[in-house]
N, C-alpha and C positions, 0 to 999 in steps of 0.2 A: 345807578343809584345804590348806595350802601344802606341797607336797612339796619337801623340801630335798635329801635323799639317799634311797636306797632304804629306809633304816631310820628316818629322822627326818622327821617331818611336823609342822608347826606349825598350831595352831588359830588362826583369824583373831581369836578372842576374846582371845588372849594379846597381841595387838598394839594399841597405842594411838597414834593420830595426832594431832598438834597442828599447826596451820597458823600460820606466822609470816611477817612481811614479810621479803622477801629483798633483799639488796643486789645491785648489778650491773645488767646491761642490762634494759631494759623501759620506759624513758622515764617518762612521768607515771604509767603503770600501776604501776610498782614502788612508788610511794608510797601507793597506794590499795588494792591487792589483796594478800592474804596468800597468796603462791604457794609459799613455801618450806615444807618438811615436816620435822617432828621425829617420827621413828618411835621409839617406846619399846617395849622388850621386856624383861620381867623375867627375867633369867637365873637368879637364885637360886630362884625359885618355879615355874619352868616344868616341868610334868610331861613335856614332849615330849623333853627332853634327857637322854641317859644321863649318868651322873656323870663319866666321863673327859672327855667332850665339854664338859660344863659347866665343868670346871676349866681346860681348854685355852682355852675361849672367854673366861673371866674374865682369863686371862693375856694373850690377844690384844687384848682390848678396851682396855686401858690407860686413858687419860683419858676415854674414852667411857662408862665404867661409873660410874654415879652411886652415892652412898652407899646408896641404897635397893635396889640390885641391878638397877636399870634400865640396860639398854644403850641409849644414845641415838644414833641415826643421823640425821644432818641432810643433806637434799638440797635444794640451791638452784641447781642448775646450769641448769635450764630455766626458761622463762618461764611455763609452765602448771602448774597444780596437779597435774593427772593425770600428766604426765611426771615431775614431781618425786616423786610417790607411788610410781610404778613404779621410779624410780631408787633411792629409799630402800629399798624392799623388796629390790631386786636386791643392794644393798650388804650388807644384813643376811643374805641367803641366802648370799652369797659368803663372808662372815665365818664363818658357821656351818659351811659346807662345809670351809673351811680348818681349823677347829677339829676337825672330824670325821675329818680325815686323821690316822692315827696317826703319832707322831713317828718319824723314821728313826733307826736306830741310828747312833752316831757312827762316823766313818770310822776304820779302823785303819791307822796309818801303816806303809808297807812300804818296803823298800829296793829300788833297781833291781838287776837281776841283773847278773852279771859280763858275760854276752854282750851285754846291752843297753848297758852302758858301752862295750864294745869297738865296737859298731855306731855309737854316737854319736861316738866319737873318730875312727873311720874316715871317717865323713861329714865331720867337721870338717877332716881332712887333705885329703880330696878337694876340698873347697870352697876351702881355702887354696891348693892347687896350681893350681886354675882361676884364682883371682885373681892369683897370682904370674905366670902366663903373660900376663896382660893388660898388664903393664908394658912400658916401652920396653926394647929389647934392650940388654943391658949391654955395656960396653966389654971386649973380649977381646984 
């Protein structure tokens, strides 16, 4: 079991890994060894996800969600298969944690109080007087 949050844990059987050839650094090795990882997780059929988290995860996934309901996470940052596997799993966990956070209520717009307006204007007057004293003495 992979613990994502206190209430959500994924079974390793729900994850499928495919190894593909990665682009980028690696010299001759990059053309021979399949180090990049495609991690697939079926969001629609997973019994581990509560329904509100599932809906937010579908919205967050965007283009990474395949038509079959698979969330595809690709990791090809590192030169070794093991590090890419760990990176892909970490990306998936982070995405699920973000979906598990309940949405914040929208901010209600408020007006500044009269006293705060006066404080702001007083500060501006003081700053203006400091700057006017910096000038050359006027002709009297």
